[in-house]
MOPAC internal coordinates of N, CA, C and O (Angstrom, degrees):
PM7 1SCF
backbone

  N    0.0000 0     0.00 0     0.00 0    0    0    0
  C    1.4438 1     0.00 0     0.00 0    1    0    0
  C    1.5235 1   107.90 1     0.00 0    2    1    0
  O    1.2310 1   121.17 1   -42.50 1    3    2    1
  N    1.3011 1   115.38 1   137.50 1    3    2    1
  C    1.4543 1   120.09 1   176.61 1    5    3    2
  C    1.5199 1   109.00 1  -120.29 1    6    5    3
  O    1.2310 1   121.09 1   -39.34 1    7    6    5
  N    1.3179 1   115.52 1   140.66 1    7    6    5
  C    1.4555 1   121.86 1   179.47 1    9    7    6
  C    1.5227 1   107.97 1  -129.03 1   10    9    7
  O    1.2310 1   121.16 1   -45.47 1   11   10    9
  N    1.3199 1   115.38 1   134.53 1   11   10    9
  C    1.4576 1   120.20 1   176.79 1   13   11   10
  C    1.5168 1   109.16 1  -104.16 1   14   13   11
  O    1.2310 1   121.08 1   -38.87 1   15   14   13
  N    1.3312 1   115.54 1   141.13 1   15   14   13
  C    1.4519 1   121.31 1   178.59 1   17   15   14
  C    1.5172 1   109.92 1  -118.81 1   18   17   15
  O    1.2310 1   120.84 1   -30.29 1   19   18   17
  N    1.3118 1   115.99 1   149.71 1   19   18   17
  C    1.4620 1   120.22 1   170.71 1   21   19   18
  C    1.5310 1   107.26 1   -59.99 1   22   21   19
  O    1.2310 1   119.92 1   -30.88 1   23   22   21
  N    1.3149 1   117.77 1   149.12 1   23   22   21
  C    1.4690 1   119.96 1  -176.29 1   25   23   22
  C    1.5286 1   114.26 1   -52.93 1   26   25   23
  O    1.2310 1   120.47 1   137.43 1   27   26   25
  N    1.3311 1   116.70 1   -42.57 1   27   26   25
  C    1.4692 1   118.11 1  -178.61 1   29   27   26
  C    1.5318 1   111.64 1   -67.18 1   30   29   27
  O    1.2310 1   119.93 1   144.82 1   31   30   29
  N    1.3225 1   117.74 1   -35.18 1   31   30   29
  C    1.4593 1   120.97 1   177.45 1   33   31   30
  C    1.5227 1   110.58 1   -70.40 1   34   33   31
  O    1.2310 1   120.62 1   139.39 1   35   34   33
  N    1.3276 1   116.41 1   -40.61 1   35   34   33
  C    1.4572 1   120.34 1   176.25 1   37   35   34
  C    1.5213 1   111.76 1   -61.36 1   38   37   35
  O    1.2310 1   120.73 1   141.29 1   39   38   37
  N    1.3200 1   116.21 1   -38.71 1   39   38   37
  C    1.4671 1   120.33 1   177.84 1   41   39   38
  C    1.5233 1   110.63 1   -64.80 1   42   41   39
  O    1.2310 1   120.39 1   138.25 1   43   42   41
  N    1.3247 1   116.85 1   -41.75 1   43   42   41
  C    1.4698 1   120.22 1   178.34 1   45   43   42
  C    1.5231 1   110.69 1   -64.14 1   46   45   43
  O    1.2310 1   120.79 1   137.79 1   47   46   45
  N    1.3310 1   116.10 1   -42.21 1   47   46   45
  C    1.4600 1   121.05 1   178.38 1   49   47   46
  C    1.5268 1   110.48 1   -61.19 1   50   49   47
  O    1.2310 1   120.30 1   134.04 1   51   50   49
  N    1.3208 1   117.03 1   -45.96 1   51   50   49
  C    1.4633 1   120.87 1   178.82 1   53   51   50
  C    1.5211 1   111.53 1   -62.74 1   54   53   51
  O    1.2310 1   120.24 1   143.33 1   55   54   53
  N    1.3178 1   117.16 1   -36.67 1   55   54   53
  C    1.4685 1   120.64 1   178.77 1   57   55   54
  C    1.5329 1   110.35 1   -65.29 1   58   57   55
  O    1.2310 1   120.53 1   134.22 1   59   58   57
  N    1.3219 1   116.60 1   -45.78 1   59   58   57
  C    1.4706 1   120.56 1   178.82 1   61   59   58
  C    1.5248 1   109.99 1   -62.84 1   62   61   59
  O    1.2310 1   120.65 1   136.37 1   63   62   61
  N    1.3149 1   116.36 1   -43.63 1   63   62   61
  C    1.4607 1   120.16 1   179.56 1   65   63   62
  C    1.5214 1   110.21 1   -59.97 1   66   65   63
  O    1.2310 1   120.59 1   135.63 1   67   66   65
  N    1.3138 1   116.49 1   -44.37 1   67   66   65
  C    1.4623 1   120.75 1   179.64 1   69   67   66
  C    1.5230 1   111.35 1   -62.81 1   70   69   67
  O    1.2310 1   120.76 1   137.18 1   71   70   69
  N    1.3292 1   116.16 1   -42.82 1   71   70   69
  C    1.4710 1   120.45 1  -178.66 1   73   71   70
  C    1.5212 1   112.45 1   -67.03 1   74   73   71
  O    1.2310 1   120.44 1   149.89 1   75   74   73
  N    1.3125 1   116.76 1   -30.11 1   75   74   73
  C    1.4680 1   120.15 1  -177.19 1   77   75   74
  C    1.5212 1   112.75 1   -96.89 1   78   77   75
  O    1.2310 1   120.65 1   174.78 1   79   78   77
  N    1.3155 1   116.36 1    -5.22 1   79   78   77
  C    1.4583 1   119.82 1  -179.73 1   81   79   78
  C    1.5160 1   113.25 1    73.33 1   82   81   79
  O    1.2310 1   120.54 1  -156.10 1   83   82   81
  N    1.3175 1   116.57 1    23.90 1   83   82   81
  C    1.4613 1   121.43 1  -179.91 1   85   83   82
  C    1.5146 1   108.75 1  -116.19 1   86   85   83
  O    1.2310 1   120.89 1   -16.47 1   87   86   85
  N    1.3136 1   115.91 1   163.53 1   87   86   85
  C    1.4522 1   120.49 1   173.19 1   89   87   86
  C    1.5184 1   109.43 1   -80.58 1   90   89   87
  O    1.2310 1   120.19 1   -27.12 1   91   90   89
  N    1.3334 1   117.23 1   152.88 1   91   90   89
  C    1.4644 1   119.81 1   178.91 1   93   91   90
  C    1.5272 1   112.91 1   -55.87 1   94   93   91
  O    1.2310 1   119.85 1   143.27 1   95   94   93
  N    1.3244 1   117.89 1   -36.73 1   95   94   93
  C    1.4634 1   120.25 1   179.33 1   97   95   94
  C    1.5230 1   111.82 1   -64.23 1   98   97   95
  O    1.2310 1   120.40 1   143.08 1   99   98   97
  N    1.3364 1   116.83 1   -36.92 1   99   98   97
  C    1.4632 1   120.75 1   178.37 1  101   99   98
  C    1.5290 1   110.61 1   -67.73 1  102  101   99
  O    1.2310 1   120.75 1   138.62 1  103  102  101
  N    1.3257 1   116.17 1   -41.38 1  103  102  101
  C    1.4677 1   120.35 1   178.19 1  105  103  102
  C    1.5254 1   109.93 1   -61.00 1  106  105  103
  O    1.2310 1   120.31 1   135.50 1  107  106  105
  N    1.3202 1   117.02 1   -44.50 1  107  106  105
  C    1.4652 1   120.82 1  -179.81 1  109  107  106
  C    1.5266 1   110.53 1   -63.68 1  110  109  107
  O    1.2310 1   119.83 1   136.29 1  111  110  109
  N    1.3289 1   117.93 1   -43.71 1  111  110  109
  C    1.4681 1   120.38 1   178.86 1  113  111  110
  C    1.5329 1   110.94 1   -59.88 1  114  113  111
  O    1.2310 1   120.46 1   136.59 1  115  114  113
  N    1.3352 1   116.73 1   -43.41 1  115  114  113
  C    1.4683 1   120.34 1   179.05 1  117  115  114
  C    1.5270 1   111.28 1   -64.46 1  118  117  115
  O    1.2310 1   120.65 1   136.88 1  119  118  117
  N    1.3278 1   116.36 1   -43.12 1  119  118  117
  C    1.4656 1   119.78 1   179.79 1  121  119  118
  C    1.5197 1   111.49 1   -62.98 1  122  121  119
  O    1.2310 1   120.36 1   135.82 1  123  122  121
  N    1.3204 1   116.91 1   -44.18 1  123  122  121
  C    1.4664 1   120.68 1  -179.12 1  125  123  122
  C    1.5307 1   109.87 1   -66.33 1  126  125  123
  O    1.2310 1   119.93 1   137.21 1  127  126  125
  N    1.3204 1   117.73 1   -42.79 1  127  126  125
  C    1.4686 1   120.65 1   178.98 1  129  127  126
  C    1.5299 1   110.30 1   -61.43 1  130  129  127
  O    1.2310 1   120.20 1   135.96 1  131  130  129
  N    1.3268 1   117.23 1   -44.04 1  131  130  129
  C    1.4647 1   120.67 1   178.82 1  133  131  130
  C    1.5231 1   111.27 1   -63.89 1  134  133  131
  O    1.2310 1   120.61 1   138.40 1  135  134  133
  N    1.3195 1   116.45 1   -41.60 1  135  134  133
  C    1.4585 1   120.60 1   178.59 1  137  135  134
  C    1.5270 1   110.55 1   -61.65 1  138  137  135
  O    1.2310 1   120.32 1   133.31 1  139  138  137
  N    1.3287 1   117.00 1   -46.69 1  139  138  137
  C    1.4610 1   120.28 1  -178.66 1  141  139  138
  C    1.5201 1   111.71 1   -64.98 1  142  141  139
  O    1.2310 1   120.23 1   140.07 1  143  142  141
  N    1.3370 1   117.17 1   -39.93 1  143  142  141
  C    1.4716 1   120.36 1   176.23 1  145  143  142
  C    1.5233 1   110.31 1   -61.65 1  146  145  143
  O    1.2310 1   120.48 1   136.45 1  147  146  145
  N    1.3187 1   116.68 1   -43.55 1  147  146  145
  C    1.4680 1   121.08 1  -179.71 1  149  147  146
  C    1.5269 1   110.12 1   -65.24 1  150  149  147
  O    1.2310 1   120.04 1   140.11 1  151  150  149
  N    1.3167 1   117.52 1   -39.89 1  151  150  149
  C    1.4541 1   121.56 1   179.36 1  153  151  150
  C    1.5259 1   110.82 1   -61.66 1  154  153  151
  O    1.2310 1   120.39 1   136.69 1  155  154  153
  N    1.3265 1   116.86 1   -43.31 1  155  154  153
  C    1.4693 1   120.53 1   177.49 1  157  155  154
  C    1.5195 1   109.81 1   -61.19 1  158  157  155
  O    1.2310 1   120.28 1   135.70 1  159  158  157
  N    1.3384 1   117.06 1   -44.30 1  159  158  157
  C    1.4670 1   121.24 1  -179.43 1  161  159  158
  C    1.5302 1   110.69 1   -61.74 1  162  161  159
  O    1.2310 1   120.18 1   134.35 1  163  162  161
  N    1.3328 1   117.25 1   -45.65 1  163  162  161
  C    1.4685 1   120.60 1  -179.47 1  165  163  162
  C    1.5225 1   110.29 1   -61.18 1  166  165  163
  O    1.2310 1   120.38 1   135.39 1  167  166  165
  N    1.3257 1   116.88 1   -44.61 1  167  166  165
  C    1.4622 1   119.99 1  -179.53 1  169  167  166
  C    1.5330 1   111.72 1   -62.82 1  170  169  167
  O    1.2310 1   120.55 1   141.60 1  171  170  169
  N    1.3396 1   116.55 1   -38.40 1  171  170  169
  C    1.4677 1   119.97 1   177.76 1  173  171  170
  C    1.5284 1   110.62 1   -66.38 1  174  173  171
  O    1.2310 1   120.42 1   137.50 1  175  174  173
  N    1.3245 1   116.81 1   -42.50 1  175  174  173
  C    1.4670 1   120.17 1  -179.82 1  177  175  174
  C    1.5269 1   111.17 1   -64.97 1  178  177  175
  O    1.2310 1   120.20 1   139.12 1  179  178  177
  N    1.3193 1   117.23 1   -40.88 1  179  178  177
  C    1.4656 1   120.77 1   177.86 1  181  179  178
  C    1.5259 1   109.90 1   -63.85 1  182  181  179
  O    1.2310 1   120.12 1   136.20 1  183  182  181
  N    1.3272 1   117.37 1   -43.80 1  183  182  181
  C    1.4655 1   120.75 1   178.75 1  185  183  182
  C    1.5254 1   110.74 1   -61.25 1  186  185  183
  O    1.2310 1   120.15 1   138.73 1  187  186  185
  N    1.3292 1   117.32 1   -41.27 1  187  186  185
  C    1.4681 1   120.43 1   178.32 1  189  187  186
  C    1.5284 1   110.53 1   -65.20 1  190  189  187
  O    1.2310 1   120.49 1   139.26 1  191  190  189
  N    1.3274 1   116.66 1   -40.74 1  191  190  189
  C    1.4601 1   120.14 1   178.66 1  193  191  190
  C    1.5208 1   111.99 1   -64.10 1  194  193  191
  O    1.2310 1   120.59 1   137.23 1  195  194  193
  N    1.3162 1   116.47 1   -42.77 1  195  194  193
  C    1.4602 1   119.92 1   178.69 1  197  195  194
  C    1.5249 1   111.10 1   -66.02 1  198  197  195
  O    1.2310 1   120.45 1   141.85 1  199  198  197
  N    1.3285 1   116.75 1   -38.15 1  199  198  197
  C    1.4679 1   120.29 1   177.21 1  201  199  198
  C    1.5259 1   110.24 1   -64.09 1  202  201  199
  O    1.2310 1   120.29 1   140.25 1  203  202  201
  N    1.3328 1   117.05 1   -39.75 1  203  202  201
  C    1.4654 1   120.41 1   177.76 1  205  203  202
  C    1.5289 1   110.44 1   -63.46 1  206  205  203
  O    1.2310 1   120.54 1   139.14 1  207  206  205
  N    1.3274 1   116.58 1   -40.86 1  207  206  205
  C    1.4719 1   119.60 1   176.65 1  209  207  206
  C    1.5171 1   110.69 1   -61.49 1  210  209  207
  O    1.2310 1   120.53 1   137.67 1  211  210  209
  N    1.3297 1   116.59 1   -42.33 1  211  210  209
  C    1.4692 1   120.40 1   178.64 1  213  211  210
  C    1.5216 1   111.50 1   -61.19 1  214  213  211
  O    1.2310 1   120.23 1   149.53 1  215  214  213
  N    1.3346 1   117.17 1   -30.47 1  215  214  213
  C    1.4658 1   121.49 1   178.36 1  217  215  214
  C    1.5251 1   111.83 1   -85.76 1  218  217  215
  O    1.2310 1   120.52 1  -179.32 1  219  218  217
  N    1.3366 1   116.62 1     0.68 1  219  218  217
  C    1.4610 1   120.69 1   178.82 1  221  219  218
  C    1.5108 1   113.67 1    84.12 1  222  221  219
  O    1.2310 1   119.81 1  -166.65 1  223  222  221
  N    1.3183 1   117.97 1    13.35 1  223  222  221
  C    1.4630 1   121.30 1  -179.89 1  225  223  222
  C    1.5300 1   108.80 1   -96.09 1  226  225  223
  O    1.2310 1   121.07 1   -68.09 1  227  226  225
  N    1.3239 1   115.56 1   111.91 1  227  226  225
  C    1.4594 1   120.72 1   178.22 1  229  227  226
  C    1.5165 1   108.77 1  -161.08 1  230  229  227
  O    1.2310 1   120.85 1   -12.41 1  231  230  229
  N    1.3066 1   115.98 1   167.59 1  231  230  229
  C    1.4635 1   122.69 1   176.50 1  233  231  230
  C    1.5143 1   106.33 1  -114.36 1  234  233  231
  O    1.2310 1   120.58 1   -49.11 1  235  234  233
  N    1.3215 1   116.49 1   130.89 1  235  234  233
  C    1.4581 1   119.78 1  -177.80 1  237  235  234
  C    1.5302 1   110.72 1   -71.43 1  238  237  235
  O    1.2310 1   121.32 1   -19.83 1  239  238  237
  N    1.3114 1   115.09 1   160.17 1  239  238  237
  C    1.4649 1   121.55 1   178.05 1  241  239  238
  C    1.5266 1   110.02 1   -58.09 1  242  241  239
  O    1.2310 1   120.34 1   136.35 1  243  242  241
  N    1.3241 1   116.95 1   -43.65 1  243  242  241
  C    1.4664 1   120.57 1  -179.45 1  245  243  242
  C    1.5251 1   111.64 1   -63.03 1  246  245  243
  O    1.2310 1   120.02 1   140.23 1  247  246  245
  N    1.3361 1   117.57 1   -39.77 1  247  246  245
  C    1.4662 1   120.19 1   177.89 1  249  247  246
  C    1.5241 1   111.30 1   -64.73 1  250  249  247
  O    1.2310 1   120.48 1   138.92 1  251  250  249
  N    1.3078 1   116.68 1   -41.08 1  251  250  249
  C    1.4679 1   120.25 1   178.24 1  253  251  250
  C    1.5172 1   109.44 1   -63.64 1  254  253  251
  O    1.2310 1   120.11 1   135.48 1  255  254  253
  N    1.3344 1   117.39 1   -44.52 1  255  254  253
  C    1.4688 1   121.05 1   179.09 1  257  255  254
  C    1.5194 1   110.79 1   -58.80 1  258  257  255
  O    1.2310 1   120.35 1   134.47 1  259  258  257
  N    1.3223 1   116.93 1   -45.53 1  259  258  257
  C    1.4733 1   120.25 1   179.88 1  261  259  258
  C    1.5303 1   110.89 1   -63.59 1  262  261  259
  O    1.2310 1   120.20 1   138.05 1  263  262  261
  N    1.3123 1   117.22 1   -41.95 1  263  262  261
  C    1.4637 1   120.54 1   178.59 1  265  263  262
  C    1.5243 1   110.79 1   -63.35 1  266  265  263
  O    1.2310 1   120.21 1   137.07 1  267  266  265
  N    1.3184 1   117.21 1   -42.93 1  267  266  265
  C    1.4639 1   120.67 1   179.48 1  269  267  266
  C    1.5245 1   111.27 1   -65.61 1  270  269  267
  O    1.2310 1   120.14 1   139.19 1  271  270  269
  N    1.3152 1   117.33 1   -40.81 1  271  270  269
  C    1.4631 1   120.08 1   177.41 1  273  271  270
  C    1.5257 1   110.66 1   -62.05 1  274  273  271
  O    1.2310 1   120.76 1   138.58 1  275  274  273
  N    1.3161 1   116.15 1   -41.42 1  275  274  273
  C    1.4614 1   120.75 1   179.24 1  277  275  274
  C    1.5456 1   110.17 1   -64.34 1  278  277  275
  O    1.2310 1   120.31 1   136.59 1  279  278  277
  N    1.3031 1   117.02 1   -43.41 1  279  278  277
  C    1.4704 1   120.97 1   179.92 1  281  279  278
  C    1.5184 1   110.37 1   -64.73 1  282  281  279
  O    1.2310 1   120.40 1   137.59 1  283  282  281
  N    1.3158 1   116.84 1   -42.41 1  283  282  281
  C    1.4613 1   120.58 1  -174.54 1  285  283  282
  C    1.5284 1   113.16 1   -78.21 1  286  285  283
  O    1.2310 1   120.00 1   159.31 1  287  286  285
  N    1.3214 1   117.61 1   -20.69 1  287  286  285
  C    1.4654 1   119.07 1  -178.33 1  289  287  286
  C    1.5219 1   113.41 1  -101.75 1  290  289  287
  O    1.2310 1   119.41 1   162.26 1  291  290  289
  N    1.3295 1   118.74 1   -17.74 1  291  290  289
  C    1.4676 1   120.93 1   177.80 1  293  291  290
  C    1.5251 1   109.59 1   -74.87 1  294  293  291
  O    1.2310 1   120.82 1   -45.65 1  295  294  293
  N    1.3482 1   116.04 1   134.35 1  295  294  293
  C    1.4860 1   118.62 1   179.23 1  297  295  294
  C    1.5067 1   113.02 1   -71.66 1  298  297  295
  O    1.2310 1   120.10 1   180.00 1  299  298  297

């Protein structure tokens, strides 16, 4: 697979690679792997949240507001 980058993005990638002692291809592989792992995690968390809503488990807006006020005003 080949990927083309805009010159400024390629320069940033090369700078990061140089600073970390890695090749640009290795940096890209790590970034893509991390992104994909994070994407899977986000999708799982959203699915769990939606399932909780379907089961009637949620916190009302007013309860969240009260909790935030308590957190922000307690020393």
